[in-house]
N, C-alpha and C positions, 0 to 999 in steps of 0.2 A: 691678354691683349685682345683688342677688338677694333675693327674698322667699321665705321658707320657711314652710310650714304643715304642722304635724304632726297626725296623727289616729291613732285606733286604741286609745287608752288606755281602760282599763276596770277594774272590780273583778273579780278572778279568784281562785279558790281555789289554795292551794299545790299545786304539781304540775301546774298547768294551763299553757296556752299562749296567747300573744297575738302578733299581728303589728302593729307600728307602721309607719306610712307617713309620709314627708316629701316633700311636693310642692313643687317649685321653680318659680319664675316664669319661668325661662329655661333654656336648655340647660345641662345639667350635664356635658356631654361633655368640656369643657375645664377644668372646675373641678378644682384640684389634688387636693383631698381632701374627702370628705363624711363626717360622723361623727355619732355619737350620744353624748350625755352625759346624766347624770342628777343630780338634786339631791334628797336625802332631807331631811325636816324637821330643821332645826338643823345641817345639814352643808353643806359646800362642794360646789359642782358638781364632778362626777367623770367622768373618761373611761370610756366603755363600749366603743366600737368605732369604727373608721374604715375607709374604703375609698378607695383612690386612683383616679385617672382610668385607671390601668392595670389596676385590679382587685385590687391587693394589699390584703389585709385585716390588721387588727391588733385584738386584743381585750384587755380587762382580764382579769387572772387570775381574777377572781371570776365571770366569765361564760363563760369558755372552755368549749367543749363543750356549752353550753346555748343560747347566742345565736348568730345568724348574720346578718351584715349583707350586703346585696346592693343592686345598683343596676340600674335600667332606664333606659338613656339615651334610649330611644324615647319614654318618657312623662315623663322628667325627675323620676323618683321614686326615693327611697332607702328601703329597708325594713330593719326590724329584727325578725327572727323570734325570739321568745323562748319557750323551753320549759323544763319542769321548774322553774317559777317558785317562788321562795322569798319568805317575808315580808320578808326583807332587800332584795328587789328593789323594794320599794315606794318610789316617787319620782316626781318630775316628770321626764319624759324630753324632752330638747331635741335638735333637729337643728342641725347646724352645717355651714356651707360655708366652706371655707378657700380664699380666692382669694390671688393673689400678694401683695396689699398690705393685705388686710382680711379680717376674720372676720365672718360673718353668722349670726345665730341666729334660730330660730323662737320661737314663744310658749310652746311646751311642751305636753305631754299627760300627764295623770295616770294612773299605773299603781298600783293598790293590790292587794296580794296578801294574802289572809286565811289565817290558819292553821287 
């Protein structure tokens, strides 16, 4: 079991940058995959990026080249560095931990990008 707490969401102008953090309640060293997802108003939750325990990363096409996911196993934290933000990046961003038998989600953090 793991609890996840996201932070770092804010209101930012288009073209700006933000870094989201996801703090886990236990060691993430052995967690198969940690990821970020987002849900815009009126839309389904969508994949943004994942990083495996081995450090392999994967990104949605819409954020490739602009977002970077990373992990700090020493502090049990996963980050999402977002740059060149666009209004269409506006959403609630959720952290997810993928364990062998179960998925865990954080409560989300709001990112709003103004044009």
